[in-house]
C-alpha positions in Angstrom: -14.2 0.1 -18.1 -15.4 -2.6 -18.9 -16.5 -3.8 -22.8 -18.3 -1.7 -24.8 -21.5 -1.8 -26.6 -24.0 0.3 -28.8 -27.1 -1.6 -28.8 -29.6 -0.7 -26.6 -30.2 -3.3 -23.7 -34.0 -3.3 -23.9 -36.9 -1.5 -24.8 -38.2 0.8 -22.0 -42.2 0.0 -20.9 -45.2 1.2 -23.1 -45.6 5.1 -23.0 -42.3 5.8 -21.8 -41.0 9.3 -23.3 -38.0 10.9 -22.3 -39.2 14.4 -23.3 -42.1 14.4 -20.4 -39.1 14.3 -18.0 -37.3 17.7 -16.3 -35.2 19.1 -18.4 -33.0 19.5 -15.2 -33.3 15.7 -14.3 -30.1 14.1 -13.8 -31.4 11.0 -15.4 -32.1 13.4 -18.6 -28.9 14.5 -18.6 -27.2 11.5 -18.4 -29.3 10.1 -21.0 -28.4 12.5 -23.3 -24.4 11.5 -22.9 -23.4 10.4 -26.5 -21.3 7.4 -24.8 -24.0 6.3 -22.3 -27.0 4.0 -23.1 -30.4 5.4 -22.4 -32.0 2.1 -21.6 -29.4 0.8 -19.6 -29.0 4.6 -17.4 -33.0 4.0 -17.0 -32.5 0.2 -15.4 -29.7 1.7 -13.1 -32.0 4.5 -12.0 -32.4 3.5 -8.6 -28.7 2.7 -8.6 -27.1 5.9 -9.4 -29.8 7.9 -7.4 -28.5 6.1 -4.3 -25.0 7.7 -5.0 -26.6 10.7 -5.7 -29.4 11.2 -3.2 -29.2 8.6 -0.3 -26.9 10.3 1.8 -27.1 12.5 5.5 -27.4 10.9 9.3 -31.5 11.5 9.0 -31.5 8.2 7.0 -31.1 5.0 9.3 -28.6 3.5 6.6 -27.4 6.0 4.1 -25.0 4.9 1.3 -22.1 7.1 1.9 -20.3 4.9 4.8 -18.9 8.0 6.3 -22.6 9.2 7.2 -23.6 5.6 8.2 -23.8 4.4 12.0 -21.1 2.3 13.1 -23.4 -0.4 13.6 -24.9 -0.3 10.3 -21.0 -0.2 8.9 -20.1 -3.3 10.8 -23.3 -4.9 9.0 -22.8 -3.9 5.7 -19.2 -5.4 6.0 -20.4 -8.7 6.5 -23.0 -8.7 3.3 -20.0 -10.3 1.5 -19.7 -13.3 3.5 -23.8 -13.5 3.9 -24.5 -13.9 0.7 -21.7 -16.5 -0.1 -22.8 -18.5 3.0 -26.7 -17.9 1.3 -25.4 -19.0 -2.0 -23.9 -22.1 -1.1 -27.2 -23.2 0.9 -29.1 -22.5 -2.4 -26.8 -24.6 -4.2 -27.7 -27.4 -2.4 -31.6 -27.2 -2.8 -33.1 -28.4 -5.9 -34.1 -26.2 -8.6 -36.8 -28.3 -10.2 -40.4 -27.7 -9.3 -41.4 -29.9 -6.4 -44.8 -28.8 -6.3 -47.7 -30.3 -8.3 -47.9 -26.9 -9.9 -44.1 -25.9 -10.6 -42.0 -23.1 -9.4 -42.4 -19.0 -8.8 -39.7 -17.0 -8.6 -40.9 -14.6 -6.1 -39.2 -11.7 -3.5 -42.5 -10.3 -2.8 -43.4 -9.1 0.8 -45.6 -10.2 3.6 -46.1 -14.1 3.3 -47.9 -14.3 0.2 -45.2 -16.9 -0.6 -47.0 -19.2 1.9 -49.8 -18.9 0.1 -48.6 -19.8 -3.8 -47.7 -22.9 -1.7 -50.9 -23.7 -0.8 -51.7 -24.2 -4.1 -49.2 -26.8 -5.0 -46.2 -24.0 -6.0 -42.3 -24.5 -4.8 -41.0 -21.0 -4.3 -37.7 -20.1 -5.7 -36.2 -16.4 -4.7 -35.0 -14.9 -8.1 -31.4 -14.5 -8.9 -29.1 -12.9 -7.4 -30.7 -13.8 -4.0 -30.6 -17.7 -4.8 -28.0 -19.0 -7.8 -28.0 -22.3 -9.1 -25.2 -24.8 -8.7 -24.2 -26.8 -11.9 -21.9 -26.1 -14.9 -24.8 -25.1 -16.7 -25.4 -21.8 -15.0 -21.6 -20.8 -14.5 -21.9 -17.8 -16.6 -25.1 -16.8 -15.0 -23.4 -16.9 -11.1 -20.3 -15.3 -12.8 -22.3 -12.5 -14.4 -24.6 -12.1 -10.8 -21.7 -11.9 -8.8 -20.0 -9.3 -10.8 -22.8 -7.4 -11.1 -23.9 -7.6 -7.6 -20.4 -6.6 -6.4 -21.1 -3.1 -8.6 -24.3 -2.7 -7.5 -23.7 -3.2 -4.0 -20.3 -1.5 -3.6 -19.5 0.3 -6.5 -18.9 4.2 -7.3 -21.1 6.1 -9.4 -18.5 5.9 -12.2 -18.6 2.2 -11.9 -22.2 2.2 -12.2 -22.5 4.3 -15.5 -19.5 2.0 -16.5 -22.3 -0.4 -16.8 -24.3 1.3 -18.9 -21.3 1.1 -21.9 -20.6 -2.9 -21.0 -22.4 -6.2 -21.9 -22.8 -7.2 -18.7 -26.3 -6.4 -18.2 -27.4 -7.6 -21.5 -25.4 -10.9 -20.8 -26.9 -11.3 -17.5 -30.7 -10.9 -19.2 -30.1 -13.5 -21.8 -28.4 -15.9 -19.0 -31.1 -15.3 -16.4 -33.8 -15.9 -19.2 -32.1 -19.3 -20.2 -32.4 -20.0 -16.2 -36.4 -19.6 -16.0 -36.6 -21.7 -19.1 -34.8 -24.2 -18.6 -36.3 -24.6 -14.6 -39.5 -24.2 -15.9 -40.3 -21.0 -13.8 -44.1 -20.6 -14.1 -44.0 -16.9 -12.5 -41.8 -14.0 -11.3 -43.1 -12.2 -8.5 -41.6 -9.0 -7.0 -42.5 -6.1 -4.6 -42.0 -3.2 -6.8 -40.1 -2.5 -10.6 -37.8 0.8 -9.3 -34.4 -1.1 -8.2 -31.9 -2.7 -10.4 -32.3 -6.4 -9.7 -36.3 -6.4 -10.2 -36.0 -4.3 -13.9 -33.6 -7.0 -15.0 -35.0 -10.0 -13.9 -38.4 -8.7 -15.1 -37.0 -8.5 -18.7 -35.4 -11.9 -17.9 -38.9 -13.2 -17.6 -40.4 -11.2 -20.6 -37.3 -12.8 -22.8 -38.4 -16.1 -21.4 -42.1 -15.8 -22.0 -42.7 -16.1 -18.7 -45.5 -13.8 -16.7 -44.6 -11.2 -14.3 -46.5 -10.0 -11.2 -45.8 -7.2 -9.0 -47.5 -7.7 -5.8 -47.6 -4.2 -4.2 -45.3 -3.3 -1.0 -47.4 -0.5 0.2 -49.9 2.2 -0.8 -49.0 4.1 -3.8 -47.8 7.7 -3.3 -47.4 8.2 -7.0 -49.4 7.0 -10.1 -47.9 7.2 -13.5 -47.4 4.8 -16.5 -43.5 4.9 -15.5 -43.6 3.4 -12.3 -45.0 0.0 -11.5 -45.4 -0.5 -15.6 -42.9 -2.7 -15.9 -44.3 -6.4 -15.6 -47.3 -8.0 -17.0 -49.9 -7.7 -13.9 -50.0 -5.9 -10.8 -51.8 -7.3 -7.8 -53.5 -4.5 -6.1 -54.7 -4.8 -2.5 -58.0 -3.2 -3.5 -60.6 -2.0 -5.9 -59.9 1.6 -4.6 -56.2 1.4 -5.4 -56.9 -0.1 -8.8 -59.3 2.8 -9.7 -56.6 5.3 -9.3 -54.4 3.1 -11.3 -56.9 3.3 -14.2 -57.3 7.1 -13.5 -53.9 7.4 -14.4 -54.2 5.4 -18.0 -53.1 1.8 -16.8 -54.6 -0.5 -18.9 -57.7 -2.5 -16.9 -56.3 -6.6 -17.7 -53.3 -5.5 -16.1 -54.7 -4.8 -12.4 -55.4 -7.9 -10.4 -57.5 -7.1 -6.8 -56.3 -9.9 -4.5 -56.4 -7.8 -1.0 -53.8 -8.8 1.3 -52.3 -11.6 3.1 -51.8 -9.6 6.5 -55.5 -8.9 6.8 -57.8 -11.9 6.5 -60.6 -10.2 8.2 -61.6 -6.8 9.6 -60.6 -6.5 13.0 -62.3 -3.0 14.1 -61.7 -1.5 17.6 -59.5 -2.6 20.0 -58.8 -1.3 24.0 -56.8 1.9 23.3 -54.8 4.3 25.8 -57.1 7.6 26.1 -55.0 10.6 25.3 -52.1 8.6 23.9 -51.1 10.4 20.5 -48.6 8.8 17.9 -47.0 11.3 15.6 -45.2 9.9 12.0 -43.1 11.4 10.0 -42.2 12.3 6.7 -39.3 9.7 4.9 -37.3 11.1 2.2 -36.3 9.0 -0.7 -33.1 7.8 -1.0 -33.5 7.9 -5.0 -35.7 9.5 -7.5 -39.0 8.4 -9.0 -39.0 7.8 -12.7 -41.6 10.4 -13.5 -39.8 13.6 -12.8 -36.8 15.3 -10.6 -37.6 16.5 -7.1 -35.1 18.7 -4.6 -36.1 17.6 -1.2 -34.7 19.2 2.1 -34.4 17.3 5.2 -35.0 20.7 7.1 -38.7 20.2 6.3 -38.6 16.9 8.2 -38.3 19.0 11.6 -40.2 22.0 10.5 -43.2 19.1 10.2 -42.7 17.8 13.6 -42.4 21.3 15.4 -45.9 22.2 13.0 -47.8 19.5 14.8 -46.5 19.9 17.9 -47.8 23.8 18.0 -51.4 22.7 16.8 -51.2 19.6 19.7 -50.4 22.4 22.3 -52.9 24.8 21.3 -55.7 21.6 21.2 -54.6 21.1 25.2 -52.2 18.4 24.6 -48.9 18.4 26.4 -46.9 15.4 25.1 -47.1 12.8 22.4 -44.7 9.9 21.1 -42.9 10.3 17.6 -42.1 7.2 15.5 -39.9 8.1 12.5 -40.5 6.3 9.4 -38.5 3.3 8.9 -36.3 4.4 6.7 -35.2 7.5 8.9 -32.2 7.4 11.8 -34.2 8.1 15.4 -31.0 9.6 16.9 -31.1 12.1 14.2 -34.5 13.2 15.5 -33.6 12.9 19.1 -31.5 16.2 19.4 -33.3 18.0 17.0 -36.9 17.9 18.9 -38.5 19.1 22.2 -37.9 16.3 24.3 -40.2 17.5 26.9 -42.8 17.5 24.6 -42.2 14.2 22.4 -40.8 10.5 23.4 -39.5 8.3 20.6 -41.2 5.3 19.7 -39.4 2.2 19.6 -42.5 -0.2 20.2 -43.2 -2.8 17.7 -45.6 -1.1 15.1 -48.9 -3.1 15.9 -48.4 -2.1 19.3 -47.6 1.1 19.1 -50.8 1.9 17.1 -52.8 -0.2 19.2 -52.4 2.0 22.2 -52.8 5.2 20.6 -55.8 6.7 20.5 -55.1 9.2 17.4 -52.4 9.0 15.1 -51.2 12.6 13.3 -48.5 11.9 10.5 -47.7 12.1 6.4 -49.7 9.8 3.9 -48.6 6.0 4.3 -49.8 3.2 4.9 -50.2 3.1 8.1 -53.7 4.8 7.1 -54.2 1.0 6.5 -52.8 -0.5 9.3 -54.5 1.9 11.5 -57.8 1.7 9.9 -57.6 -2.2 10.0 -57.1 -1.7 14.5 -60.0 0.5 14.4 -57.3 3.7 15.1 -58.0 7.2 13.5 -55.3 8.4 11.0 -55.1 12.1 10.6 -53.3 13.1 7.2 -51.5 16.4 8.0 -49.9 17.5 4.5 -49.1 21.2 4.2 -48.8 22.2 0.4 -46.7 24.7 -1.2 -47.8 25.7 -4.6 -49.9 22.2 -5.1 -46.6 20.2 -3.9 -46.3 18.6 -0.3 -42.9 18.9 1.5 -41.0 16.7 0.0 -42.2 18.2 -3.7 -44.3 15.5 -4.5 -48.0 16.0 -6.1 -50.6 14.8 -3.6 -52.5 11.9 -4.9 -55.7 10.0 -3.7 -56.9 9.0 -1.3 -54.3 11.6 -0.1 -55.6 14.6 -1.8 -58.6 15.0 0.3 -60.8 13.4 -2.5 -62.4 11.1 0.0 -64.4 12.5 2.6 -63.8 9.4 4.7 -59.6 9.8 5.6 -59.8 13.1 7.6 -56.8 15.4 5.5 -55.8 18.7 6.6 -53.5 21.2 5.4 -52.6 23.6 8.2 -52.4 23.7 11.7 -55.7 25.6 12.0 -57.3 22.8 10.0 -55.5 19.9 12.3 -56.4 21.8 15.7 -60.4 21.7 14.4 -59.6 17.9 13.2 -58.3 16.9 16.5 -61.4 18.1 18.7 -63.8 16.5 16.2 -62.4 13.2 16.7 -62.9 11.6 13.4 -63.3 8.0 12.7 -62.0 6.0 10.1 -64.5 3.4 9.4 -64.7 -0.7 7.9 -66.1 1.0 4.6 -62.6 2.6 3.6 -60.8 -0.1 4.7 -62.4 -2.7 2.6 -62.4 -0.5 -0.4 -58.2 -0.2 -0.1 -58.1 -4.0 0.9 -60.3 -6.6 -0.3 -61.7 -9.1 2.0 -60.8 -11.8 2.1 -57.3 -12.3 0.7 -57.9 -14.0 -2.6 -54.5 -15.3 -4.9 -57.1 -16.6 -7.5 -57.0 -13.8 -9.7 -52.9 -14.4 -10.4 -53.5 -18.0 -10.5 -55.5 -17.9 -12.8 -53.5 -15.5 -15.2 -50.6 -17.6 -14.9 -52.9 -20.4 -15.9 -54.2 -18.7 -18.7 -51.0 -17.7 -19.8 -49.2 -21.0 -19.9 -52.5 -22.4 -21.6 -51.7 -20.0 -24.7 -48.4 -20.9 -24.8 -49.2 -24.6 -25.1 -51.8 -23.7 -27.6 -49.1 -22.0 -30.1 
């Protein structure tokens, strides 16, 4: 056990209330332990969840080594060497902003960093992806190294020991000093659930620099805990903004900027007649923050067979099956009807382009499909109002938007297949603003620093 502290690490997001969580939630139980810091448990929610939920051969890269395919075990074994070489590279780079607009720390997806560069910003990955050289940052490097070892490879007991130590609090302080000394203009992250994103957001807050989430997918939940740690959320379109507002997020927090992958609407491309693509659910390797959920991986297979029955009843004799990227295709291979399904391994865009119809769970693939002019039928059976993974349904997957085909039963799916629905440009542009426009983020950064200069 590492040195103890009884002081909270930092405040939780606004409106956070543990009393609203399920009494059987493991995080609720841990937070009630007298020797564990409640705030630190929340910072480590994702990593604690990994040790408890991210297991089983159905995952492509589970945390438990015994369940991990050999190629991934070897890949994970080389991570420390890879990280060392990565650090050596970054320690030889200049950490002073060379762009005329300054430096932004970002690990966001989809190439948004290149767009920031066009406006004169230098992009630097946040710690611990990059760690600066020099004696003044020795403590930061040491703290990040120790935390990274525990976060990446530690047991549940070692993770819980972190909640009793000063390591996290000290890291936040050192990271904040780094952000301030290097005049970092903003922090941009793809989500706020994992540990490193959460502590870096708190460090940015301590250094008084603005923080942004650039969404990495269509949200599958809207609550005032997840996606609410940063100062701003950059959403893809006005429809997503509306869903956040309906969940009581503040108007000024939400910025509609589009998506750098979608610069214009493509519309229809040539398809392969009769080619059906079926996508699967992907189970979570951790828990979201609003409720504990019990998930049964057997439902993943039941779902695939349910779609097969509806397709067969519609006169369709074969389809391609594309598991979620987090899933292990080999796990599906010996459980599905291989006379009906063939496993799809093609690049995503190529796979979507040749499909005449796509059927699957709620997914960001509805956007990719609509972008290419493909029809995506959302098939989501419900039991007592919850889906197969024990989640409540949210817009647009709840059927509230008539432009998106959503069905609940095999009979409804058969009817929808025969009707050949089309998802049009209007739906796409409501969820993805065109053209992509980074200006709202740039304006918030400039406003933030103008207010600081005026103090």
